C-alpha positions in Angstrom: 75.0 -4.7 37.7 74.6 -4.2 34.0 74.0 -7.9 33.7 71.2 -7.6 36.2 69.6 -4.8 34.2 69.8 -6.8 31.0 68.2 -9.8 32.7 65.4 -7.6 33.9 64.9 -6.1 30.5 64.8 -9.6 28.9 62.3 -10.8 31.4 60.1 -7.7 30.9 60.1 -8.3 27.1 59.2 -12.0 27.7 56.3 -11.0 29.8 55.1 -8.4 27.3 55.3 -11.0 24.5 53.2 -13.4 26.6 50.6 -10.9 27.4 50.3 -9.5 23.9 50.2 -12.9 22.2 46.7 -13.7 20.9 44.6 -15.4 23.5 42.3 -18.2 22.6 38.8 -17.2 23.5 37.1 -19.7 25.6 33.7 -20.6 24.3 31.0 -20.3 26.9 28.5 -23.0 27.0 25.0 -21.8 26.6 22.8 -23.7 29.0 19.2 -23.6 28.0 16.6 -24.8 30.4 13.8 -26.8 28.9 10.4 -25.3 29.2 7.8 -27.0 31.3 4.5 -27.9 29.8 2.8 -24.8 31.2 5.5 -22.5 29.9 5.2 -23.6 26.3 3.0 -21.4 24.3 -0.2 -23.2 23.3 -1.6 -22.0 19.9 -5.0 -21.8 21.5 -3.8 -19.3 24.2 -2.1 -17.2 21.6 -5.3 -17.1 19.5 -7.5 -16.3 22.5 -5.3 -13.5 23.5 -5.3 -12.0 20.0 -9.1 -12.4 19.7 -9.6 -10.5 23.0 -7.2 -7.8 22.0 -8.4 -7.3 18.4 -11.9 -8.7 18.2 -15.3 -8.5 19.8 -15.8 -10.8 22.8 -17.8 -11.1 26.0 -17.0 -12.9 29.2 -19.2 -15.0 31.4 -21.5 -18.0 31.4 -24.8 -16.1 31.4 -23.9 -13.9 28.4 -22.6 -17.0 26.7 -25.9 -18.9 27.3 -27.9 -15.9 25.9 -25.6 -15.7 22.8 -25.9 -19.4 22.2 -29.7 -19.2 22.5 -29.9 -16.3 20.1 -27.2 -17.7 17.8 -25.2 -14.5 17.7 -21.7 -15.7 18.6 -19.3 -17.3 16.2 -17.4 -19.4 18.8 -17.3 -20.3 22.5 -14.2 -21.1 24.5 -15.2 -22.9 27.7 -12.8 -23.5 30.7 -12.2 -27.0 31.9 -13.6 -26.4 35.3 -16.9 -24.8 34.2 -19.8 -26.3 36.2 -21.2 -29.3 34.4 -24.8 -27.9 34.2 -23.6 -24.7 32.5 -21.4 -26.7 30.2 -24.2 -29.0 29.2 -26.6 -26.1 28.5 -23.9 -24.4 26.4 -23.2 -27.5 24.3 -26.9 -28.2 23.8 -27.8 -24.6 22.7 -24.6 -24.3 20.7 -25.3 -27.5 18.7 -28.8 -26.2 17.9 -27.3 -22.9 16.7 -24.4 -24.7 15.0 -21.8 -22.7 16.9 -18.5 -24.5 17.6 -17.2 -24.9 21.2 -13.5 -25.2 22.1 -12.7 -26.5 25.6 -9.7 -24.6 27.1 -7.3 -26.9 28.8 -7.0 -24.9 32.0 -9.0 -23.5 34.8 -11.2 -20.4 34.6 -8.5 -18.4 36.4 -6.0 -19.4 33.7 -8.5 -18.5 31.0 -9.0 -15.1 32.7 -5.3 -14.5 32.8 -4.9 -15.4 29.2 -7.6 -12.9 28.4 -5.8 -10.3 30.4 -8.5 -10.0 33.1 -7.9 -10.2 36.9 -10.9 -12.5 37.4 -11.9 -16.0 36.4 -13.6 -16.4 33.0 -15.6 -19.6 32.6 -17.0 -18.9 29.1 -15.6 -16.6 26.4 -18.1 -15.7 23.7 -16.4 -14.6 20.5 -18.5 -12.4 18.1 -15.7 -11.2 15.9 -12.3 -12.9 15.9 -10.3 -9.9 14.8 -6.8 -10.8 13.6 -6.6 -14.1 15.4 -6.8 -17.6 13.8 -9.1 -19.0 16.4 -11.7 -20.0 13.9 -9.2 -22.2 12.1 -8.4 -23.9 15.4 -12.1 -24.6 16.0 -12.3 -26.3 12.6 -9.4 -28.6 13.4 -11.0 -29.9 16.6 
């Protein structure tokens, strides 16, 4: 019987040594999903969002046309799906007033959501850019 107790004690110490031995940590593989084209942050969207938050802007095609006629705005951001007649008038008046125009690569709903508005925005008139670098982007294009 004492032999049985000794065998049990030896097996218990063997189990303790195995459990207290340093374990190798398994390295978890970090799986990163590639971002789709829409998910990547476009520098124009970041600049537009900053301009809306920190600068002076107005939304809409009519106010944009008036600002281009009077030459008050510094920059216009026009959505891709703006009606052609409005877009043509904007470009014509903006060229006369020497105001740059940036075409936003997205619909008016997407431009509205970038601006933080729950409605479509076809034309964004920027009077003061605030802390954004949107004027630098307009010079590049």
